[in-house]
N, C-alpha and C positions, 0 to 999 in steps of 0.2 A: 504494500500500500504506500502511495506517495505521501510524503509529509507536506501538508498544506500550510502555507504561511498566511496568517491573519493580516488583512490589509491595514496599513497605517497604524500598526499596534506595536507597543513596546512592553516587554516584561519589566515590571518594577517590583523588586523583591528586597526585603531586609533579612539578614541572617546574623546569627551569633552562635558559635559553637555547634556547627552542623557537619563536622567531618563524617559522622554517622548519625542516623536517626531511623525510626521505624520504616521509612520509605526508601532507605538506601543511601542517605547522605546527600550533601550538596552537589557532588559531581553527577550523581544519577539524576538528581532534580534538573540540573542544567541540560543533560543529555535528553531529557524527556520534553522539555519545553522550548529550548532555544531554536530548534529547527522550525518552529511554528510562528516566530515573531520576527519583525523587521530588525529589532535591536533589543538587547537586554541590559537593564540597569540593575546591578546588585550592590547594595550598600551593606558593608560589614560594620556592625555596631559595637565591636569590641571583642572579637573572638580571641581566645587564648589556647584553643585546642588544635590549631593548625588549619582551620577553615580559611583564613585569609591567604595562606600560602597556596592552598588548592585553587582558590579563585584566580590567582595570578597564573597558575598553570593552565587553567581552563581557557583563559584568553587566547592561548596558542591554538586551541581547537575551534574557538568561536570568535572570529574577527569582529563580529557584531556585538560582542559582550564588553561592557564597560563596568569597572569596579571602583567604588568609592568608599571612603571611611567616614564614619560619623560616630561620635561618642554618644552612647545611648542615654537619653534623658526622657524617654517616653515613646510609646509606639506610634502615636500620631506624628510627633516631631520627626521621627526616623522615616516614616513613609512619605511625609511631605518633602523631606530632603531628597528622596529618590525621584519624586515627581519633577523636581527642578531641572533634572537632566533629560527629561523625556522630550524628544523632538518630533514625535509623531502625534497624530490627533488623539489617539486613544492609549490608555494604559491598561495592562492586564496585571492584576494583583494575585500572586500565588505565594504561599509559604513553602519552605523546603521539604515539608512532610505532606505535601498535597500534590494531586495529579489530575490532569484532564486526559481522558483517553484519546489516543491517536485517531480513532474512528470518529470522534466528536468534533475535531477541528474543522473538517469540511462543512459540517452543519453550521458551526459558528461563523465561518467565512461567508457562507451563503446568506445567513441571516443578516450579517452586517451590510452586505451589498443590497439586500432587499429593503433595509430600513436604515439608510446612512445617516438620517437625522436624529435617530434615537440617542439620547444623551447618556444613558446608562443601562446596563444589563445585569439582571439578577440571576444567580445560579442556585441550583439545589446542592445539597451536601449528603455524602454517604460516609459514615465512619466505619472503618475497617478494623475489627478487633480480632483477637485470636479465635473467638467463638462465633464469628459471623459478621455480616455487613448489615448496618442499620441506618435508617434515616438519621441524619445528623443535623447539627445547627452550626451556623457560622455567619460572618458578615456577608450577606448575599451579594452585594454589589461588588463585582470583581473586574468588570470591564466598563470603562467610562471615558467620556471626553475629559481630557486633562484640564482644559481651560476653565478657570474659576471653580475648580473642585479642590477641596482640602479635607484632610482628616482632622478629627478632634478626639481627644482622649475621653474615655468613659470612666466615670468615677463609680467603681463597684469593686466587690471583693475579687472579681476575676481580672480586673484591669482590661486594657484593650483600647480599641479605637473604632470610630464610625466615620463614614464619609459624610461631609456636609454637601448633600445632594443638590445638583442643579438639573432640573427637568424631571419629568415623570419616569418611573421605572418601567422597563420592559423585561419580560421573562424570556430567558434564553432557552430553557427546556433542556439544559445539559447539567450533568452531575460533576461536582468536584469531589474527588475521593481523598479523604484524610486518613492517614495511617496512624493508629493510636499505639501507645506503648503497651507492653504486656500488663496484665491486671495489677501486679504488684508495683510496677513502675507508674501506672496511672494514679494509683492511690498515693504514692510518694510525691508525685508532681503536684497533685491537688493540695496536699498538706504542706509541702516544703516551698513551693513556688507561688501558687495562687493564694494560699491560705495565710500569708504573712501579714496581710492588712495594709501593706504599702507597696508602692511600685518597686519591683526588684531591679536595682541598678547594677548589681554585681553580675558578672558573666554567669550563665547557667551552670557551667562546669565547676564553679566554686560552691554550688549548692549541694546540701546533703541529698544523697539518693540519685544524683544526676545520672550515674551510669545505668541505673535501672530504667530510665526514661528512653534510652537510646538504642537498645538492641534492634537489629534489623528484623523485620517481620517477614518470614518466608512467603506469606500470602501476597506480598508486593509483586512477586514474580508472576502472578496471574494477571497482571495489568500492564498494558503497554502504552507508553506515551508517545513514542516516535520510533523511527527505524534505528536510532542510536541507543535506545533504551536498554537493549540487551547486550551492549558492549560492556565488558567487564572493567576496562581501564581506558581512559582517554590518553592520548599521546602527551608526553611531558618532555620529550627531547627537544 
């Protein structure tokens, strides 16, 4: 199957300590999505596990990838920083543990061409656990016009951010798959990361239980994002 490129669209992602994660880590993330976008903007917000070095290597395989550094001071601030470098009309927002299926990119491209004036598109979510795949939740607007759109932090025990929307939402009818840690890791992450009552500014790898959040989930191999997705290693020479 041919990898379809979304018209006038840039991947805008923020990462921190993502050498490995349940979806295979930052390199597999890039192999899955970069063939489908005009350009990629990845902002490293303070990795100390080797993620930043892997991003530099990845630029050798993806000439359309740009990497920037930003000291983490909030999710919204970090995402807005990535949007500053977007030179296309639209931004696609994905995290390093998320995936859009290769077979769904042609549908997204056709939809964008049929409705070029739509300001933003909402997606559905599927959470992939050890014990099955279930309807998930997430910030639904992941594809939108960059102009006049910004993220704002959400004050809650979970932390996070929402987009300050411009224009009415449109439904894409496509799933974003999120790969969750094993059960013990998920419990640890909720307790040690989300449950601290304040925005965690330290790198995740300095947090108790971090290693239990990150093991690769073999179920990820049942999903394909691009023709590069099954490549074990990208060239680093």
